[in-house]
C-alpha positions as CSV (number, residue, x, y, z in Angstrom):
1,M,-247.0,-38.7,-107.9
2,D,-245.7,-41.9,-106.4
3,V,-242.1,-42.7,-106.8
4,F,-241.2,-46.4,-106.8
5,S,-237.9,-48.0,-107.7
6,Y,-237.1,-51.7,-107.8
7,I,-233.4,-50.8,-107.5
8,A,-233.9,-48.9,-104.3
9,L,-236.1,-51.7,-102.9
10,A,-233.5,-54.3,-103.8
11,I,-230.7,-52.2,-102.1
12,Y,-232.9,-51.8,-99.0
13,C,-233.7,-55.6,-98.9
14,I,-230.0,-56.4,-99.2
15,F,-229.1,-54.1,-96.3
16,L,-232.0,-55.4,-94.2
17,G,-231.1,-59.1,-94.9
18,T,-227.4,-58.4,-94.1
19,A,-228.4,-56.8,-90.8
20,I,-230.6,-59.7,-89.8
21,I,-228.0,-62.3,-90.7
22,L,-225.2,-60.5,-88.8
23,N,-227.5,-60.2,-85.8
24,L,-228.2,-63.9,-85.9
25,I,-224.5,-64.8,-86.2
26,W,-223.0,-62.3,-83.6
27,G,-226.0,-61.3,-81.6
28,E,-227.0,-57.8,-80.5
29,A,-224.4,-55.0,-80.6
30,N,-222.8,-54.1,-77.3
31,F,-219.4,-52.9,-76.2
32,E,-218.2,-56.2,-74.5
33,R,-216.1,-57.4,-77.4
34,I,-214.3,-54.2,-78.3
35,K,-210.6,-54.5,-77.7
36,M,-208.9,-51.3,-76.8
37,T,-205.5,-50.7,-78.2
38,G,-202.8,-48.7,-76.4
39,P,-201.9,-48.5,-72.7
40,F,-205.2,-47.1,-71.4
41,E,-208.8,-48.1,-71.0
42,V,-211.7,-45.6,-71.0
43,A,-213.3,-44.2,-67.8
44,H,-216.4,-42.1,-67.6
45,K,-217.9,-39.6,-65.1
46,D,-221.1,-37.5,-65.2
47,Y,-221.0,-34.0,-63.6
48,L,-224.1,-32.0,-62.8
49,C,-223.5,-28.3,-63.5
50,K,-225.1,-25.5,-61.4
51,N,-227.5,-24.6,-64.3
52,G,-229.0,-28.1,-64.3
53,L,-227.0,-29.5,-67.3
54,T,-225.1,-32.7,-67.1
55,V,-221.7,-33.1,-68.7
56,S,-220.2,-36.5,-69.5
57,V,-216.4,-36.6,-69.2
58,W,-214.4,-39.5,-70.8
59,Y,-210.8,-39.9,-69.7
60,P,-208.0,-42.5,-70.0
61,M,-207.5,-44.9,-67.1
62,D,-204.7,-47.4,-66.4
63,R,-205.6,-51.0,-67.5
64,D,-204.8,-52.6,-64.2
65,E,-206.9,-50.1,-62.2
66,H,-209.7,-50.5,-64.8
67,K,-209.8,-54.3,-64.2
68,R,-209.8,-53.9,-60.5
69,S,-212.6,-51.3,-60.4
70,L,-214.9,-52.6,-63.1
71,N,-218.0,-54.4,-61.8
72,N,-221.8,-54.3,-62.3
73,K,-222.1,-51.2,-60.1
74,T,-219.4,-49.2,-61.8
75,N,-220.0,-50.3,-65.4
76,S,-221.8,-47.3,-67.2
77,F,-225.0,-47.8,-69.1
78,W,-225.1,-46.4,-72.7
79,F,-228.5,-44.8,-72.0
80,R,-227.9,-43.6,-68.5
81,Y,-231.2,-41.7,-68.1
82,G,-233.6,-44.5,-69.2
83,Y,-236.9,-43.1,-70.6
84,K,-235.5,-39.6,-71.2
85,S,-232.6,-41.0,-73.3
86,R,-234.9,-43.2,-75.3
87,L,-237.4,-40.3,-75.9
88,G,-234.5,-38.1,-77.2
89,L,-233.4,-40.9,-79.6
90,T,-237.0,-41.4,-80.9
91,K,-237.5,-37.6,-81.4
92,A,-234.2,-37.5,-83.3
93,T,-235.5,-40.2,-85.7
94,S,-238.6,-38.3,-86.6
95,S,-238.9,-36.4,-89.9
96,W,-237.7,-32.8,-89.9
97,G,-240.2,-30.4,-88.3
98,T,-242.6,-33.2,-87.3
99,E,-243.4,-35.1,-84.1
100,D,-244.2,-38.4,-85.8
101,H,-241.6,-40.5,-84.0
102,P,-242.0,-44.1,-82.9
103,S,-242.8,-45.0,-79.3
104,P,-239.8,-44.9,-76.9
105,W,-240.6,-48.4,-76.1
106,F,-239.3,-49.4,-79.5
107,Y,-235.7,-48.8,-78.2
108,K,-236.2,-50.4,-74.8
109,Y,-233.6,-53.1,-75.5
110,L,-230.9,-50.3,-75.5
111,D,-231.5,-49.8,-71.7
112,D,-229.4,-52.9,-70.9
113,V,-226.3,-52.0,-73.1
114,K,-223.3,-51.3,-71.0
115,M,-220.2,-49.4,-72.2
116,N,-217.5,-51.3,-70.3
117,T,-216.3,-48.1,-68.6
118,V,-215.7,-47.4,-65.0
């Protein structure tokens, strides 16, 4: 039995249209325009554990030190592990109990998003 609803289709089209319009006005989402409040900025460090797991640690950092040390080499990528990160995201978008996820190439644009952290 097919279930079809014009109301659900209209709501979906409204959300899709809003997303497209906002993307045209402000561009792709990234962390460059986020203004932090308070006396600290965010710093980030990855640690490799003895059992092979990686732990990401986020900690506060002085604003002046953050400005001095932030450059293209120290700015962290959102997807730090490239293809493996994208594969995990695509597997998370598949239906429960299935492997019918889109290609990791679909999220390739996320490889260039930086988090503005040291």
